[in-house]
N, C-alpha and C positions, 0 to 999 in steps of 0.2 A: 504493500500500500504506500501511496505517496504521503509524505508528512502532512500535506495540506488536507488530504482526505481523512487522515487519522484525527487531526485537530477538529475538523468539521463534525465527525461522528461524536467526538467527546462533547462538543458544544451542543449537539442535538440531544444527547443523553442528559446533559445538565439542565436543558430547558424543556425537557419532555412534557408534552401534554398530548392528548388524543386529538388529532386534527379534525375529527368528525364531531367533537363535542361543541355545544353551542356557547359555552362560557368563554370569558375573556381569554384565558390561557389557551383554550382550544382554538379560538379564532386566530390568535397569534401564531400558533403552530400551523394552522391552515395557510396563513400568509407565507410562512417560511417554506412550506411544502410547495406552494404554487410558484414562489420565486425560484426555487430550485428546479422545478419542472420547466419554467421559461428559460433558465440558463442552459439546461440540457438540450432543449430544442434549438436554442440560438447557436451554441457552439457546434452542434452537429448539422446545422443547416436544414432542419426539418420544419415544414410549414403546416403539417397536418396535426393529428391528435397524438397524445402520448399517454399510454397506460403504464403506470409504474408497477413493476412486478417484483417477485422474489428472486429473479434472475432470468437467464436465457431460457431455461427449461420450461418455466411457467409461461413465459412469453410465447414460446413455440406452441405450447398446449392450447393457449387461448387463440392464437392466430390460425392454427390448423383445426382445432376442435370446434371453434365457433364460427368459422368462415361460412358464409352463405353459399359458397360454391358446392356443387353436388359431388364433384370428383376431386381426388387428391393425387398429385403426382410429386414424387420427391426424387432428387438425384441420388444415384447409387453411392455417393461418397459423403452423404450428410452425416452429421454427428448422431450418435446413438439417441440423443434426446428427441431428434426429429422422428425416428422410427418408433420410439415409445409414444409420441404424440399422435402419430398416424400409422398405426400398426397394419392397417389394411390398404395402405396407399399403393398405387402403381409406381413402378421404378423407372426412372429416366436414366438410361445408360450413359456412360462417359466414353468419349472417343478422343484420343490424342489430348487428353487433359481438359476437354470441354464437353458440355452437354451435347448429346447426339441430336443434331438439329433435324435430321431426316426422320428419326423416331418421333421427335417432338411434333413436327409438322403433321405426321400421320395421326398422332394421338389427338391433336387439336381438331382435326377434321372429322373425327369419328365419335363425337359425343358432346355432352354439355360442357361449357367452359369450366375448367378446373382451377383449383388453387395449386400453384406449383412452388415447391420449396427448393430453393437453390442457394447454397451458401456463397458468400462473397469470397472468402479465403478458406481453403481447407485447413483444418486444425492440425493435421498430421504432416502434410507435405508443403504447405504454403502456396499451393497452386491457386491462382485466382480464377474462379469460375464466372465471376461477374467483374471483369477487370475494368470495365468502363461504366460511367454513370448511366448511359443508355446503351446497354449491350444488345447485340442481335437476338440473343435468347430471350431476354426480357421483352423486347419489342414484339417478337413472335407471339408470346403468350398474351400480352395486352391487346395486340391487334385482333386476336381471336376472341376477345371478351373475357379472358381469364385473369386471374390475380396472381401476382408474384410475391411470395414471402421470402425475403432475403435474410439469411442468418448472417449478420455482420458482427458477430461476437469478436472475431479475430481482426476485423478491419476498421471498425468505427473509431474515429479519432486518428487513424493512421492514413486513411485515404478517403476521398469523398464517398458519401453514401450513394448506392445505385438508385435509380429512379423507379424503385419498386413500390408496390401498393402497401406492403407491410415490411417493416424492418425490425429485426431483433438485435438488442444491444445488451451486453453484460458489463456491469461496473468493474468487476475485479480484473477484467482484461485490460482496463484502462488505468490501473493503479488505484482504483476505488475499492470500497469494502466488498467482501463476499456477501451473497444473499440479497442482492438488489440488482435490478436491470430494468428493461423497458421494452414494450412493444409499440413501435411507431405505426400508426394507421393513417392512411390517406384520408379516410372518413369512416365514421362509425357505421355507416350503412352497409359496410362489408361484413359486419359481425352480428351475431345474435347475442344480446346481453342476457345475463342470468340473475341480475340483482346484486346489490352490494355497493361498495365504494368504487372509486376509479370509473365513474360514469356507468356503473352497473356491471362491471366485468370482473370484480374481485370480491372475495369475502375477507373477513379478518380486520385487523387494524393496520393503518398505514405505518410504514417503517420510516419515520421522519429522520432519525439519525443516519440510516443507510442512504436515504435519498440526498441528504445534505452532503454526505461523503462522496456520493456519485457526482454531484454537481461540482464539488470542489476539485475532484480529480480531473474533470473535463476542463476546468478553468486553466489548468497547466498542462493539458494533454500533449501539447506540441513540444514540451521540454524533454529531451532525451539526452543521455550521456554520450550517445553515438549518433552519427548521421547515416543516411541510407547507403552512401558510398562505402563507408567503413564496414557496415554490416555485410554488404555484398563482397567486399574484399576478403573478409573473414570466411565467408562461405566458399569463395573460390579457392582460398588457401588450403582447404581440405581436399580439393580435387586430386592432389598427388597421391593420397592414401585411401580415398574412398570414392564410391560411385554416387554421383548426384545427377541423375538423369531423368528427373520428372519432366513430363511434357507440359507445354503451355506456359503462360505468363506466371512468374514467381514473385512473391513478396520478399522483403529483406529480413523479416524477423522470425520466420518459421521455415524450417526445411528438414528434409529427411536425408540421411546418409547411410549407405550400406558398406560396412567394413568387411573386406574379404578375410576369411579364415576364422572369424570370431562371431558366435551367435549374439543376438541383441541382448539376451539375458546376461551373458558374461560381460558384455560391454557396460551394461548398466551397473553391475556390481563393481567392476574395476574402476569406472569413472566416479562412482559414488565414493569409493575409498580414497580417490584423489581430491574429493571435495567438489565434484561437479554434479548437478542435478539435471538429468535428462530422462527421457522416457521412451517406451516403445509403443507407438500408437498414441491416441489422445489420452490426456490425463485421466479422463473419466473411465477409461477401459484398460489402461496399461497395467493396472495392478494384477490383472489376470494373466498377463503375458500371452494372451491368445493371439492367433493370427489376425492381422489387421484386415477388416473388411474393406476399408478405404483403399489400402494399397492394392488389394486384389482387383477392385473396381477400376483403378487407374492402370491396370495391366501389368503390375509388378509381379514377377514370378514368386512362387512360394519360397524358393531357395533364397532369392534376394530379400524378400520380406523378412525371412528369419534372421537376417543379418542387419536389419535396418533399425536405426534409432531416430528419434525426433529431437531436434535441437530448437529451442525457442529462446528468443532474446527479449528482455524487458527494458523499460524506460531507464532503469538504474544500472543496466549492464555496461561496464566500462570497456574501453579499448584494451586495457591491460588484462582484464578478465578474458576477453576474446583471445588475446595472444597466449595467455596461460593455458586455455583450453586447447588451442591449436597445437601447442607443444605437447601437451599430455596425450592428445588424440593421435598425433603422429607417432609418439613413443609406443603407445598401445598397439597401433597398427603394425609397426615394424617388429615388435616383439612377437605378435601373433604370426606374422609372415615367417619369422625365423624359426618358430616352433613347428610350423607346417612344412618347412623345407626338408 
C-alpha cells in the first residue's frame, strides 16, 4: 500500500460513521464517500456511474450476474473470478494473443446481443487484450448491440481505460487497500438492481475507510520508482537465460518467463530463499501450483508452462531491486543448466 492510502484509511477509521445514517456524522461520512467517488472517477477519466464494491471479484459478479444481456461470452484467459461469476458462459478463444475475431463475428451473428468479458491486461502474462481505448474487438461487440465488460484490474491507472460499457477496477492493484474496488457502468440501464446501497446494487455497509484509501492511492497513481523504459529493459535483460515469447502487445509491469531445466515450483522456492516474491500463475490460483489455464489458452505448451513463473512489478519496485533480481535469476538459470549438462 502507498503511504498516502494507509494514512487515508486511518483517517477514515478515526472519523467512522455509517454513510447511510441520517444524523450529522452520517451525513459527513456520506460527503466524504461521495468526494472520494468523484476523485476516483476524475483520475481514471470515467464519465458514467461508479458502484463501489469489495473488490474486483464482486464487481465482476455484479457486472456479469446482473447484466440485462441474455448471453454471456468470456475470453479463455480471464481471471478465475470471471469464471466463478459466469460459470455457464460461452468461451471466446484466443489466437496469437488476441480474441478470435472470426469466432466472435460468428457468435454475434447467431443470437441475442451478449455481454462479453475481456480483460485489459492478462494477470499472468501481461498480454494486452484491449491495448487501445477503442479496440477492434470492443467495436465489434458494441456495433452488434452487445456490452463489453473490461476487467482493468491490472491496467487502471497505468494506461487509459478502454471505451467499454463496464469496467472493473481493484484498489490494491493501484497501491490502495485490499477489499475495495469498483464497477464503472456507462449507465444503470444495463443492470438489474436488487436493492440496497450503491444505487441499489449492494447490501451491507459502505466501506468508507477503504474507499478513502482507494481515492488517495489514485491521487498519486502516476508516481512510480521506475519508468516504462527501465521496466522493459529489465524484462529484456532476462532474455539471455529465459524464454519470453508471449504473442501480442505486452505491458511493462507483468510478464511470464520460462527457465529451461528448472520447474516453476523449484524456481519459486529458490527465489523465495533469495528474498524475491514471484508466483506461478495468478496470485489467486498459484498456491495450488496447478497448470495455468491462461497459459494453455495462449498456446503455451504444457512443458513450457511447467517451467514458467510470473514476475510483476509494483509502484515501489526500484531499479536496484530489478538489477538484484536479474543477477539472482541468471545465477539460478546457469546453475540449473550446469546440473542438467
